C-alpha positions as CSV (number, residue, x, y, z in Angstrom):
1,M,2.5,-12.9,11.9
2,S,5.4,-10.4,10.1
3,S,4.7,-6.8,9.9
4,A,6.9,-4.5,8.9
5,T,7.0,0.0,9.5
6,T,8.9,2.2,7.0
7,S,8.3,6.0,7.4
8,R,9.8,8.9,4.8
9,L,10.0,12.3,5.9
10,N,10.4,14.8,3.5
11,H,11.4,19.3,2.9
12,E,10.2,21.4,0.3
13,P,13.4,23.6,-0.2
14,N,11.3,26.0,-1.8
15,P,11.0,29.0,0.7
16,R,7.0,29.3,-1.5
17,Q,6.3,26.4,-0.5
18,A,6.8,27.3,3.2
19,K,3.4,25.8,4.8
20,S,4.0,22.4,3.9
21,A,7.4,22.9,4.3
22,Q,7.8,18.5,6.0
23,Q,5.7,15.9,4.8
24,V,5.8,12.9,6.6
25,V,4.4,9.5,5.5
26,I,4.1,6.4,7.3
27,T,3.2,2.7,6.2
28,S,2.3,-0.2,7.8
29,H,2.5,-3.6,5.8
30,G,0.9,-6.7,7.9
31,R,-1.8,-9.1,7.2
32,G,-4.6,-8.0,5.0
33,P,-4.3,-4.2,3.6
34,A,-1.7,-1.5,4.1
35,V,-2.3,1.4,6.0
36,R,-0.7,4.8,5.5
37,A,-1.0,8.1,7.1
38,E,0.6,11.3,5.5
39,A,1.0,14.8,7.4
40,V,2.4,17.9,6.1
41,G,2.9,21.1,8.4
42,V,5.5,23.9,9.2
43,D,7.0,21.9,12.5
44,L,8.4,18.9,12.4
45,P,7.7,17.4,15.3
46,A,3.6,18.7,15.0
47,V,3.4,17.1,11.4
48,L,4.9,13.7,13.3
49,D,2.6,13.8,15.8
50,D,-0.3,14.1,13.2
51,A,1.1,11.7,11.0
52,V,0.7,8.5,14.0
53,G,-2.6,10.3,15.3
54,K,-3.6,9.4,11.5
55,L,-1.8,6.6,11.5
56,E,-3.5,5.1,15.4
57,G,-6.8,6.1,14.6
58,R,-7.1,4.2,10.7
59,L,-5.5,1.4,12.5
60,R,-8.2,1.5,15.8
61,R,-10.7,1.6,13.4
62,R,-9.5,-1.4,10.6
63,H,-9.8,-3.4,14.2
64,D,-13.1,-2.2,15.2
65,R,-14.3,-3.5,11.1
66,R,-13.1,-7.2,12.1
67,I,-13.7,-7.8,15.5
68,R,-17.7,-6.6,14.2
69,R,-17.3,-8.8,11.6
70,S,-16.6,-11.9,12.9
71,R,-19.2,-11.8,15.6
72,G,-21.6,-13.8,13.9
73,R,-18.8,-16.5,12.6
74,R,-18.2,-16.9,16.7
75,A,-18.7,-19.7,18.2
76,T,-20.8,-18.6,21.9
77,V,-20.6,-20.2,24.8
78,E,-24.5,-21.9,26.0
79,T,-24.7,-20.7,29.6
80,G,-27.5,-24.1,30.5
81,R,-30.0,-20.3,31.2
82,A,-32.7,-19.5,30.3
């Protein structure tokens, strides 16, 4: 399985937009739909941490959904006990 992750960092030079001066967009392409996380703020390291946290949550949620949906189709092992 091949996957790719792209990230984009933007800086808004307009001083009136100081609250959203830094923008980070992280997109992960793999099997299935693309997963994207975006964060904006003043401090670049904090914005980057926020975007990574959002991406981790979305990947975890996607993984959990795959596991939940496949449980009904998974082969069960009989133990022989009643």
